[in-house]
N, C-alpha and C positions, 0 to 999 in steps of 0.2 A: 227483631224488624229494625228498621234504618229511620231517621227522621222521615229523610227522602221518601220514603218505602208509603211510610205512615198517611203522609200529607196528598205525596197519590192517592192514594185507596181513600182519602176522604171526599180529596177534589172530583174522582169518576163515580161517587155515589153522590155528589151536590157540585157540578161545575161550576155553579153559580159563586160559591165561598171565597168571595174576593181573599180573605183575611186569608185563610189558608191556599189561595195564592201566595200570595203575596208572603208568606211562609216559609213555601213551597225557594219560590224565588230567591228564597235570600239561603235557603240550606244551599238549594242546588249553588253560589254563589260561594259560599264558602268551602265548596267541593271541589267548584273548580268547572266545573260546568259552566262555562259562561253561555253559550248560544241555549241551549235549556230552559239557562236563567233569563238573555234575555228574551225568548219564547211568550213566558212564562207573565212577566214580567210587561209584555205589552199588551196583552190578555188583560192584565189585571188591572194595568191605566187606562182601559178602552170601557171600564167596568165601571170607575169610581174617579173620582175629585181625589186626586190625592196632594197633601201638602208640602210635599216638593221629596222626601227621601226615597221613593224609590226611585224616583231619575237619576239618583246619584248612583245606585245598584245596577239600574239600565246601564247609563253614561260608561262607565268601567267593564261593563260585561263586553259592549259596544269597542270599549280598547280592546278589551284581550282579545277579538276574532279581531280586526282590523281592520274594523268598521270606525273610521275617526267623526266620518263627516255626522254618522248618526248618532255620534256621542253629543258631540258638540252641540246636537240639535238635540238631546235631549238631555242638557246640560243648558241651555235656552229655555225652551219649555220647564224643567224644575225653576229656574230661576223664579218666572214666570211666575208658576204657582206659589211659590215661596211666597212672592210678595202681595198674591194675592191674600197670606194664610199671616201677614204680617210680621214673619219671620225675615228679615234682611239681612239680616246675617249669613241664614244662609244661600239664600240670592248672591252676593257677592262671594262666596266660597263657590256656589255654582262657576260665576260669568266668570269668575280666574282661574279655574281649571281649565276652561273651554279653552282658552288662553294660552293655556299651556301645549294645550293635544295638538 
């Protein structure tokens, strides 16, 4: 059984498991299933307050599926979340990446 299938099975049993959803999104991203990764990350971010890292994967997923406007939005949201959690370096990285897109 693949990690993706195992995580999908976990979520089928407990759709509120935010960590399983984040892990699934990461696996989908690594497997280049960018639209599916973005969908899982959107659900994850509706459920929990992230410190910023999830926004990076969301933004890059959006870039891969041609949604540049959404990618810049995700990076701005990620920078804001990173600053709230005192991750200045991450916030600066996100802002620089948003300018590249």
